[in-house]
N, C-alpha and C positions, 0 to 999 in steps of 0.2 A: 660717831664710830658705836657701833652696835656692841653692847655688854652683854656676856653670856655668862652666867653664875650657877653654880650646882649647889642644891641644898639637900642634907640628909644622904648623901651618897657616900659609901665607903670608898676609899681611894682606888680600889679596883674597877668599880662600876663607873665612878668619876671618869676615868681614865678610857675605859671603853666607850661611854656615851659621847665624850668630848671627840673620840675617833669618829665615831658614826656620824655627829653633828657636822665635822669638818669635812666628810666624804659627800654629805648632802649639799653642802654650801658651795662646793668648789666651783659650780659653775655660775654662781650668783655673780653678779657684776660688783656687788658690795664686800665679797668675802675677804678681802684684803683688809677693809675697815673694821673687821669684827676684832674683839678682844676677848679672851677667856680669862675669867677671874678665879684663882684658887687661892682658896681661904683655909682657916683651921676646919678642921672636921666639924660639921653640925649633924644634929639629928632633927628629923622632922617625923612627929608623931600624931596620928589622928586620934580623936575622942577615946578611943579604945586601946590606945597605945601601940598600933600597928605602925610600922615604917612607911613613911608616904614621901619618898624622893622627888623632888622635881627641879627643872632647870627654870629660870629666870631670864628673859631677856629684854633688855632695855634699849629704847631707840627713840630718836627725835624725828622719824620718819614714818608716817602712816604707812605707806607703800612696804617699808620694810617690816613694819610690824605684821601686815597681812601674809607677806611672802613667809617669814617665820612661823607664823601659825600653820599656812599650807604645807611647808616643808617637814615641820618637826611634830605636827598633831598625833601622828599613830606612833611616834617612836617613845614618848615620854609624858609624864605630866607637865605642863607647860603653862607658865605666866608670862605674858606679853605685855610689858609696861610702855606705853607710848608717852612719851615726855614732850609736852607741848611747850617748848620754850618760846617766850616771847620778850625779845629785849626792850628795854624800856625807850620809849618814844623820845624822850629828852634825857641825855645823859646827866646823871647825878654830879652836882658840883663837889670837888674834893677841896678839903680845907687845905690852904697853902701852907 
């Protein structure tokens, strides 16, 4: 499930960006798997104190990571996190 998070956005900007992201993703086959994380307001500042909001997308699919970069690169500062999940080859024994 691709996770889309917003950092440093005021609530109005966050809602606007989410709406634009939803519009751009609607034709993607994985759009219904996406979740949008709303958390407490955060501030993101650069070295000089200027506001630098960004969107972070986390996914376990390299293909989806590439699609997010292509779809959203011109819209917002974007951080794409590809999660390389590897299940254990041998399941650990649980205490009885």
